[in-house]
MARTIKE-109203 format. One record per residue (C-alpha): residue number from 1; chain; residue in three letters; x, y, z. Coordinates in Angstrom, 1 decimal. Example, Ala and Ser with C-alpha at 12.3 -4.5 7.8 and 13.67 -1.06 7.14 Angstrom:
<rs>
<r 1; 'A'; 'ALA'; <12.3; -4.5; 7.8>> <r 2; 'A'; 'SER'; <13.7; -1.1; 7.1>> 
</rs>
This chain:
<rs>
<r 1; 'A'; 'MET'; <20.2; 4.1; 20.2>> <r 2; 'A'; 'ALA'; <17.6; 6.0; 17.4>> <r 3; 'A'; 'ILE'; <15.7; 4.4; 14.7>> <r 4; 'A'; 'THR'; <15.3; 6.5; 11.7>> <r 5; 'A'; 'VAL'; <11.5; 6.6; 9.5>> <r 6; 'A'; 'TYR'; <10.4; 8.6; 6.8>> <r 7; 'A'; 'ALA'; <6.6; 10.7; 6.9>> <r 8; 'A'; 'TYR'; <5.3; 12.7; 3.7>> <r 9; 'A'; 'GLN'; <2.9; 16.3; 3.9>> <r 10; 'A'; 'VAL'; <1.1; 15.9; 1.0>> <r 11; 'A'; 'ASN'; <0.2; 20.1; 1.8>> <r 12; 'A'; 'GLU'; <3.5; 21.3; 3.0>> <r 13; 'A'; 'GLY'; <2.7; 22.9; 6.8>> <r 14; 'A'; 'GLY'; <0.2; 20.2; 7.4>> <r 15; 'A'; 'ALA'; <0.4; 17.2; 9.2>> <r 16; 'A'; 'LEU'; <2.1; 14.3; 8.2>> <r 17; 'A'; 'ASN'; <0.5; 12.1; 6.4>> <r 18; 'A'; 'GLY'; <2.1; 8.8; 5.9>> <r 19; 'A'; 'PHE'; <4.9; 6.9; 7.5>> <r 20; 'A'; 'GLY'; <7.5; 4.2; 5.9>> <r 21; 'A'; 'SER'; <10.7; 3.0; 6.5>> <r 22; 'A'; 'SER'; <12.6; 3.7; 3.5>> <r 23; 'A'; 'ILE'; <12.9; 6.9; 1.7>> <r 24; 'A'; 'GLU'; <12.1; 5.2; -1.7>> <r 25; 'A'; 'GLU'; <9.2; 3.7; -0.5>> <r 26; 'A'; 'VAL'; <7.7; 6.9; 1.1>> <r 27; 'A'; 'ALA'; <8.5; 8.6; -2.1>> <r 28; 'A'; 'GLU'; <5.9; 6.6; -4.1>> <r 29; 'A'; 'THR'; <3.6; 6.3; -2.1>> <r 30; 'A'; 'LEU'; <3.6; 10.0; -2.3>> <r 31; 'A'; 'ARG'; <3.5; 9.9; -6.0>> <r 32; 'A'; 'GLN'; <0.4; 7.8; -5.5>> <r 33; 'A'; 'VAL'; <-1.3; 10.3; -3.2>> <r 34; 'A'; 'ARG'; <-0.6; 13.3; -5.5>> <r 35; 'A'; 'SER'; <-1.8; 11.2; -8.6>> <r 36; 'A'; 'GLU'; <-5.0; 10.0; -7.1>> <r 37; 'A'; 'ILE'; <-5.5; 13.7; -5.9>> <r 38; 'A'; 'ARG'; <-5.4; 14.9; -9.7>> <r 39; 'A'; 'LEU'; <-7.5; 12.3; -10.8>> <r 40; 'A'; 'GLU'; <-10.4; 12.2; -8.1>> <r 41; 'A'; 'ASP'; <-10.0; 15.8; -7.2>> <r 42; 'A'; 'GLY'; <-9.2; 17.5; -9.9>> <r 43; 'A'; 'TYR'; <-6.4; 19.7; -8.9>> <r 44; 'A'; 'GLU'; <-3.3; 19.5; -9.1>> <r 45; 'A'; 'PRO'; <-1.3; 19.5; -5.3>> <r 46; 'A'; 'GLY'; <0.7; 22.4; -4.3>> <r 47; 'A'; 'THR'; <4.1; 21.4; -2.9>> <r 48; 'A'; 'SER'; <4.2; 18.5; -0.7>> <r 49; 'A'; 'ALA'; <7.4; 17.4; 1.6>> <r 50; 'A'; 'ILE'; <9.5; 14.6; 2.7>> <r 51; 'A'; 'PHE'; <10.6; 14.3; 6.3>> <r 52; 'A'; 'ALA'; <13.5; 11.8; 8.3>> <r 53; 'A'; 'LEU'; <12.2; 11.3; 12.0>> <r 54; 'A'; 'ASP'; <14.8; 10.6; 14.4>> <r 55; 'A'; 'LEU'; <13.1; 8.4; 16.8>> <r 56; 'A'; 'LEU'; <14.2; 7.1; 20.1>> <r 57; 'A'; 'LYS'; <13.0; 3.8; 22.1>> <r 58; 'A'; 'PRO'; <10.7; 4.9; 25.3>> <r 59; 'A'; 'ASN'; <12.2; 3.4; 28.4>> <r 60; 'A'; 'LEU'; <9.4; 2.5; 30.8>> <r 61; 'A'; 'GLU'; <8.7; 5.7; 32.7>> <r 62; 'A'; 'GLN'; <8.1; 7.5; 29.8>> <r 63; 'A'; 'LEU'; <5.8; 4.7; 28.8>> <r 64; 'A'; 'PHE'; <4.1; 5.0; 32.2>> <r 65; 'A'; 'ALA'; <3.7; 8.8; 31.7>> <r 66; 'A'; 'VAL'; <2.1; 8.2; 28.5>> <r 67; 'A'; 'LEU'; <-0.7; 5.9; 29.7>> <r 68; 'A'; 'ASN'; <-1.2; 8.3; 33.0>> <r 69; 'A'; 'GLY'; <-1.6; 11.3; 30.6>> <r 70; 'A'; 'ASP'; <1.0; 13.4; 31.5>> <r 71; 'A'; 'ALA'; <3.5; 13.2; 28.3>> <r 72; 'A'; 'GLU'; <2.6; 12.7; 25.0>> <r 73; 'A'; 'LEU'; <4.8; 9.9; 23.3>> <r 74; 'A'; 'ALA'; <6.0; 12.0; 20.3>> <r 75; 'A'; 'ASP'; <7.2; 14.5; 22.7>> <r 76; 'A'; 'LEU'; <9.2; 12.0; 24.6>> <r 77; 'A'; 'ILE'; <10.7; 9.7; 21.0>> <r 78; 'A'; 'LEU'; <11.2; 12.3; 18.6>> <r 79; 'A'; 'LYS'; <14.5; 13.2; 18.1>> <r 80; 'A'; 'ASP'; <15.1; 15.0; 15.5>> <r 81; 'A'; 'LYS'; <12.8; 16.2; 12.2>> <r 82; 'A'; 'ARG'; <14.5; 17.1; 9.2>> <r 83; 'A'; 'LEU'; <12.9; 18.0; 5.8>> <r 84; 'A'; 'VAL'; <14.7; 16.0; 3.4>> <r 85; 'A'; 'ARG'; <12.9; 16.3; -0.2>> <r 86; 'A'; 'HIS'; <10.8; 19.1; -1.0>> <r 87; 'A'; 'VAL'; <7.9; 17.8; -4.1>> <r 88; 'A'; 'THR'; <6.3; 19.5; -6.7>> <r 89; 'A'; 'SER'; <4.5; 18.5; -10.2>> <r 90; 'A'; 'GLU'; <7.9; 19.1; -12.4>> <r 91; 'A'; 'GLU'; <10.1; 17.1; -9.3>> <r 92; 'A'; 'GLU'; <7.7; 14.2; -9.3>> <r 93; 'A'; 'MET'; <9.0; 13.1; -12.1>> <r 94; 'A'; 'GLY'; <12.2; 12.1; -10.6>> <r 95; 'A'; 'LEU'; <10.5; 9.9; -7.8>> <r 96; 'A'; 'LYS'; <10.8; 6.3; -8.2>> <r 97; 'A'; 'ARG'; <7.9; 4.3; -9.9>> 
</rs>
């Protein structure tokens, strides 16, 4: 059985920057982060992305493999990663405030 969590990526193609249990929560956090970048760093962020991640619950053998350094947890539990939304300055206005 898988659970779905959401993640945002401030700069498309970069690392995932934050996670949440709902798309609304992640969209609001991303809106705030993009706003802080504009105010504090003085530039307009490029395209950002929101992903849905379907994660499997690891079993004991998988956890031992991670602890022993034989496997990466993300490789064992990530069932599916899909893009659910691109965010640009114009689209950002549609994110929940």
